[in-house]
TORDO-296899 format. One record per residue (C-alpha): residue in three letters; y, z, x. Coordinates in steps of 0.25 Angstrom, whole numbers. Each point is the difference from the previous one (the first is absolute). Example, Ala and Ser with C-alpha at 12.3 -4.5 7.8 and 13.67 -1.06 7.14 Angstrom:
! TORDO-296899
ALA	-18	31	49
SER	14	-2	6
END
This chain:
! TORDO-296899
MET	3	87	64
PRO	-5	8	-12
ASN	-10	10	2
ILE	-12	-7	-6
SER	-15	4	1
PRO	-9	-9	9
HIS	-9	-1	-13
TRP	12	-4	-9
GLN	-1	-14	-7
PRO	7	-5	-12
PRO	-8	0	-13
ALA	3	-15	-1
PHE	7	-11	8
GLN	2	-15	-1
VAL	-4	-11	10
MET	5	-14	-2
VAL	-10	-9	6
LYS	3	-14	7
PRO	-13	-7	-1
VAL	6	-12	7
GLY	11	7	8
PRO	13	-8	0
VAL	-6	-14	-3
CYS	6	-7	-12
ASN	1	-14	-6
LEU	15	2	-3
ALA	11	3	10
CYS	10	8	-8
ASP	13	1	8
TYR	1	15	-2
CYS	-14	4	2
TYR	-1	11	10
TYR	-15	-1	2
LEU	-2	-14	6
SER	5	4	13
LYS	-11	10	2
ASP	-10	-10	4
HIS	3	3	15
LEU	-6	14	-2
PHE	-14	-6	-2
PRO	-1	-11	10
ASN	-16	1	2
SER	-4	4	-14
ASP	-8	-7	-11
ILE	9	-5	-12
ILE	-8	7	-11
MET	-4	15	0
PRO	-15	0	4
ASP	-10	5	-10
ALA	-4	12	8
LEU	14	5	1
LEU	2	-2	-15
GLU	-12	9	-2
ASP	5	10	10
PHE	14	1	-6
THR	-6	0	-15
ARG	-9	12	3
GLN	11	8	8
TYR	11	-3	-10
ILE	-8	4	-12
GLN	-6	13	7
ALA	14	4	4
GLN	6	0	-14
HIS	-1	13	-8
VAL	5	-6	-13
PRO	-8	-6	-11
GLN	7	-14	1
VAL	1	-8	12
THR	8	-13	2
PHE	-3	-11	10
VAL	13	-8	3
TRP	-1	-13	6
GLN	12	-7	7
GLY	3	-11	10
GLY	4	-10	5
GLU	-7	-6	-11
PRO	-13	8	-3
THR	-7	-10	-9
LEU	-2	-8	13
ALA	-11	10	3
GLY	-8	-7	-11
LEU	-7	4	-13
ASP	-13	4	8
PHE	8	10	8
PHE	6	7	-13
GLN	-14	0	-7
LYS	-5	7	12
ALA	11	10	-1
VAL	-3	3	-15
ASP	-15	1	3
LEU	3	10	11
GLN	10	8	-8
ASN	-11	1	-11
GLN	-10	4	11
TYR	8	12	6
ALA	8	5	-13
ARG	-4	14	-4
PRO	-6	2	-14
GLY	12	0	-10
MET	10	-6	10
VAL	9	-11	-5
ILE	2	-11	10
GLU	12	-10	-2
ASN	5	-12	8
ALA	14	-5	1
ILE	3	-13	8
GLN	14	-6	4
THR	0	-15	0
ASN	10	-12	1
GLY	-9	-6	-11
THR	0	-14	6
LEU	-15	0	2
LEU	-5	6	-13
THR	-11	-8	-7
ASP	-8	3	-13
GLU	-11	6	9
TRP	9	10	6
CYS	6	4	-13
ARG	-14	2	-7
PHE	-3	9	12
PHE	13	8	-2
LYS	-3	1	-14
GLU	-14	4	1
ASN	3	10	11
HIS	12	6	-7
PHE	10	-4	12
LEU	15	2	-2
VAL	7	-12	6
GLY	14	1	6
ILE	6	-14	1
SER	13	-3	7
ILE	11	-7	-7
ASP	15	1	4
GLY	5	-5	-14
PRO	3	-14	-5
PRO	-5	-11	9
GLU	13	-3	6
LEU	1	14	5
HIS	-14	2	3
ASN	-1	-12	9
VAL	12	4	9
TYR	-9	8	8
ARG	-14	-1	-5
LYS	-5	-13	6
ASP	-13	-6	6
LYS	-1	-3	15
ALA	6	-14	-3
GLY	12	6	-5
LYS	-3	-3	-15
GLY	3	10	-11
SER	-12	7	-6
SER	4	2	-14
ASP	-8	-10	-7
ARG	-13	4	6
VAL	3	15	-2
LEU	3	-2	-15
ALA	-13	-8	-1
GLY	-7	12	6
LEU	7	9	-10
ALA	-4	-9	-11
LEU	-15	2	4
LEU	1	15	0
LYS	6	0	-14
GLU	-11	-10	-5
HIS	-11	9	5
GLY	7	13	-5
VAL	1	6	14
ASP	9	12	1
TYR	12	-4	9
ASN	14	5	4
ILE	12	-7	7
LEU	5	4	14
CYS	14	-6	1
THR	7	2	13
VAL	15	1	-1
ASN	7	-8	11
ALA	13	-7	3
ALA	-4	-12	-9
ASN	-3	7	-13
VAL	8	14	1
MET	12	-6	-6
HIS	-8	-5	-12
PRO	-6	13	-6
MET	-1	-5	-15
GLU	-5	-14	4
VAL	-11	7	8
TYR	-4	11	-11
ARG	1	-9	-12
TYR	-8	-11	7
LEU	-11	10	3
ARG	0	7	-13
ASP	3	-12	-9
GLU	-5	-12	7
LEU	-12	6	7
ASP	-3	11	-11
THR	-1	11	11
THR	-1	14	-4
PHE	-1	7	14
ILE	10	-4	11
GLN	2	6	14
PHE	13	-3	7
ILE	-1	0	15
PRO	13	-1	8
ILE	0	-8	12
VAL	6	8	12
GLU	-5	-8	12
ARG	3	3	15
ASP	6	-12	7
ASN	-8	0	13
LYS	-12	-8	6
THR	-10	12	1
GLY	-3	1	-15
TYR	1	15	3
GLN	10	10	-7
VAL	10	1	12
GLY	14	-3	0
ASN	10	1	-11
LYS	4	-14	-2
LEU	-5	-7	-13
THR	-3	-14	-3
ASP	9	-8	-10
ARG	-12	1	-10
SER	2	15	-1
VAL	7	6	-12
THR	11	11	2
GLY	0	13	-7
SER	11	-3	-10
GLN	-7	-13	-3
TYR	-13	6	-3
GLY	6	11	-8
ASP	8	-9	-9
PHE	-13	-8	-2
LEU	-8	12	-5
ILE	12	5	-8
THR	2	-13	-7
ILE	-15	-2	-4
PHE	-1	15	-4
ASP	11	-1	-10
GLU	-7	-11	-7
TRP	-14	7	1
VAL	4	13	-5
LYS	6	-6	-13
LEU	-11	-10	-2
ASP	-13	2	8
VAL	-4	14	2
GLY	-15	2	-3
HIS	-2	-15	0
VAL	4	-5	14
PHE	-3	10	12
VAL	9	-1	12
GLN	-6	8	11
THR	13	5	5
PHE	4	5	-14
ASP	-13	6	-3
VAL	0	8	14
ALA	15	4	-3
LEU	-4	6	-14
SER	-11	8	7
LYS	11	6	9
TRP	8	5	-12
VAL	-12	6	-6
GLY	-5	7	12
ALA	-13	-7	2
ARG	-7	-2	13
ASP	5	-11	9
GLY	-7	-13	-3
LEU	6	-10	10
CYS	1	2	15
ILE	14	-5	2
PHE	6	11	-10
SER	-9	11	5
GLU	4	11	8
THR	-10	-3	11
CYS	-9	-12	2
GLY	-12	-3	9
LEU	-11	-1	-11
ALA	1	-15	-2
LEU	-6	-6	13
LEU	-4	-14	4
LEU	-14	-5	5
GLU	0	-13	7
HIS	-12	-10	0
ASN	-5	5	14
GLY	0	15	-4
ASP	14	4	6
LEU	6	10	-9
PHE	16	1	0
SER	9	11	-6
CYS	6	-10	-10
ASP	0	-14	-4
HIS	15	-1	4
PHE	-3	6	14
VAL	-12	-9	5
GLU	4	1	15
PRO	-6	6	12
LYS	7	14	0
HIS	-5	2	-15
LYS	-14	-4	3
LEU	-9	12	-3
GLY	-13	-5	5
ASN	-12	-8	-5
ILE	-9	5	-10
ILE	-12	-6	7
LYS	3	10	11
THR	6	11	-7
ASP	-3	6	-14
LEU	10	-5	-11
VAL	3	14	-4
GLY	3	5	14
LEU	10	-11	2
VAL	7	3	-14
ARG	1	15	4
SER	4	-2	14
HIS	13	6	6
ASN	6	-14	1
GLN	-2	-3	-14
ILE	4	14	-5
ARG	13	-1	8
PHE	3	-14	-5
GLY	-1	4	-14
MET	8	13	2
ASN	11	-7	7
LYS	4	-7	-13
ARG	6	14	-4
ASN	3	6	14
LYS	8	-11	5
LEU	10	-2	-12
PRO	14	1	4
ARG	9	11	-6
TYR	7	-10	-8
CYS	-13	-2	-8
LEU	-4	15	-1
GLU	14	2	-7
CYS	-1	-12	-10
GLU	-1	3	-15
VAL	-11	-11	-1
LEU	-9	5	11
PHE	-10	5	-10
ALA	-2	-15	-5
CYS	2	-8	13
ARG	-6	9	11
GLY	7	-9	10
GLY	-8	-12	-3
CYS	-10	-7	9
PRO	2	4	15
LYS	-1	-15	4
ASN	14	-2	-6
ARG	7	12	6
VAL	8	-7	10
LEU	14	3	-3
HIS	10	12	4
THR	5	9	-10
PRO	15	2	-2
GLU	-1	12	10
GLY	-7	-9	10
GLU	-14	5	-1
TYR	-11	-10	1
GLY	-10	-2	-11
LEU	7	-5	-12
ASN	-8	-9	-9
VAL	6	-15	-1
LEU	-2	2	-15
CYS	7	13	-1
GLU	12	-5	-7
GLY	-8	-7	-10
TYR	-10	11	-3
ARG	12	10	-2
ALA	7	-9	-10
PHE	-13	-3	-7
PHE	-5	14	-1
ASN	13	5	-5
HIS	1	-11	-10
ILE	-13	3	-7
ASN	2	15	0
GLN	3	2	-15
PRO	-10	-10	-5
MET	-11	6	9
ARG	4	14	-5
GLN	-1	-5	-14
MET	-14	-6	2
ALA	-5	13	7
ALA	5	8	-12
LEU	-8	-10	-9
LEU	-13	3	8
ARG	2	15	0
GLN	1	-2	-16
HIS	-13	-8	1
ARG	7	-12	-4
PRO	-1	-14	7
PRO	11	-4	10
ALA	2	-13	-8
ASP	7	9	-11
ILE	12	-1	8
MET	2	-14	-4
THR	3	4	-14
ASN	11	9	5
LEU	6	-11	8
LYS	1	-10	-11
END
């Protein structure tokens, strides 16, 4: 345990808020959150107004930075209704300190979007993340409704409304067993057919057990292997670096460039430690991370204990430091440790060649990817040091 003052608190941290918990109108096969409903058997479906206000006040007061972002997730957060989010915005305006900038980001499956929702998002400057796994024939493999019907048509209708109203949006694309062998089809569809300029690729690494918790080392058939994920990223990177730098922003590539220029960590999975991206459930329960919503990682409830007290608790500090402290020697001696940092702890279920537990399922892919991009990343880092845009690399590669 690090020697930390009892008065310590981070200058900023992020809380992902689940206003309707795990409730969703879809039933995506790989969703890790639908099974969390058993944790809240006697709670209301929607976060109560009093709790929303209490959280908003505590969250803003705890941030010692000029810009604060509220992140809304699900389940499907739009099921909370427009009135809920209007109250959220009103409370943010009420409690924001003078000069403080408040931003909102919401992750949605897109199927319930209407003109009214999109006008609200536009007027209140929401960033909307919408989940699309590639062309319809790939998207519909796992992203289905409760009747087993693919959701692509409804998602694309929602996306069209976002575009029509000029709402800022990005695409979250999971990389799974259905689409991992089709990187170019996925990338070009998102870039060319949907005119997407910001993409997050999220690999599916799903434990095969009935608990929904991060236990055991058996993975589902929907999961990707390390080598598959590495090949997926490499294939897309090789086109992106020649054609799309400065036009299409792929989160993994942007974060990688920050590593080569020595900037501060910007994404928890590639950070040395974690613990500053927590999750708040609709009943006030606070968990260490959205991937660890399970009893042993419940920190407490913000109705009973101050939010900051839970964030700086020994349990949460230990959770965050373990990302670094439990790395196997194999990782500590790796040439791309500076970029990978062992990846997300939820995926560390393998043994190293020496037999030490804690190797990331995606290790092989991360190692191949970061080694593959080393030279172009060095070139783009050099361009930045010359006060030139990284996009200039495309001239050199033609």
